[in-house]
Phi, psi and omega in degrees: 000161180297141176275155183233124188234142166254124186242135180225134170238348172055044174274152177206098174301164186299333183271355185297154180298324183242139177248179199295322178298320179289325183293316184291320177297317182294323178298312178299320178296316184290323181288325178295318180295316182300317179294319180300322185257004178066030186264003176212146175268336186199148169253137182240133181241145181243164181229133165207169189225151172071024182263136180298334182273007177066038173308132190310118183262349188225069184293334178296322179294314180293324177299320179296321179293322178297315181291337174287333180271350187229170184250331190213343184294128179283160182232130177242135176255114189229088014219162168279123181278086194301319181298347180277349189253156168282119187292331178291307181299322179291324174300317178298314181297316180295319174299322179293315177298321178296322176293312184298319185263002181054043174083014181281345183256115173255166181209150176256132175262132182238155181282336185086158181213326189293119185298322184296332180293317180291321179295318180295323180277350181070034182247134180288110182301329182292345183257008186303318181296316179296319181294318181304310183292318178301313187288326175302315182289323177299314180294322176301316177295320180298322185284355173286339182081001182259152180297145177208162180261136178208121176056040177079007178240152174270129184239138169215127180248118177227150357284162178291153178292161177294316185286150179234134005277346176198168183304152186300114184233133179238161170261135176254182177136163180230018182238156178304323181295328177294319178298316178296322181294319181300315179295313183297328179268007176058051177236144171295152190241126175240087182300154182275359174207161187273057178268112181301335176300319179298319178294322178298313181298317183295314181293325175297316178291324178299319180295322184290328185258358179075037181242131177278088187271181175215131179234125180242108177279138176289134179230124180120166178295161183283343178204132176239129177235124181262130181207155175281340181224088181302320182299311179299314181296324181292321176302324179282333187258344195294330180293324180286323179293316180299316180299315179307309182291315186290321183290324173294318183298323184289341177276351189285152172238164184304130174095346181282135183229135178197145177296333182282333189243027185267009181256135171231031180301144183263347181210161181306321179299313180296323180294320179294321181294332181298330179087002178288321173257122185239115174259123189223152172283166177307317177299318181290328178294316177303317179293324175297318175299321174294323183295312184278339169076185184296340179277349187266168178228133170272109182261119178253138181233076190285357178236024192306119175053031180072026177297158184307133183302326183297331178291318177293319178295323178299319179294316181295320181289323176293319178300315180295321187271328189238350179246308185305319178297337181271331180265341176222067181303145178296136183282000000 
């Protein structure tokens, strides 16, 4: 059956209806509500740094808070920009989160792309591929709980994580080199866009290195909002959607590809026509679920860029009441 995801980056430009204290509280409330009513299969959190709009810089902290408020809904961090982090400290933090949540938090490691983040972190961006691969292996060694040597130091990370052999880790990316890297490093691959060629390259490389891999391509629009009146809702949301698209686009560098950042529309009407942001009635949402099928995901972003909370709650409630019973009828 089609998957259902709640996605949060908790950005809020200065003019947004909601600001960060309200956004963080609302995120915890919405995920808890979604678990209680079975309206989401997973919560997805993103990471970026140094953004004026306060793009979430510490998704592991929020993931732990979500798991403290809920009992079983999994959380995925997509993605941790690995070259920006100290891999030993990150391994400790992830192990701690994994113990607290009993393995409910998975994460995607990404190479990163935004130039300002590398400048802010004092990391040479030209070395990011090397650092990514080095840090993945360092964290794997750290999670064994045994001492090892790294950069002339003896390292030991304890306690060991709950998950074995290590917390659920995926490789992200939208380029052929990312697909090959994931296979070569024996990691499942979560591409940032639904390009079948990436899956083909990954599976080809998996066969070459003798790894039984897994690749999950994203299928479906980047945002679905359920409303009885799409035109009215778009008039209320379009400023937030345009900000979302434009601010992602301005961070991009040559060659970076993602379903989230693929819009370069110059006005709200063009943005809506692209279909990346989909405002649908309950009937249209049911049809969309059937269209994208069991490989697809309905991604809801009920706090997108600090939009009014009542808009997000309207979508969630309509989805629960008028969509969910039709796409997942009670047995």
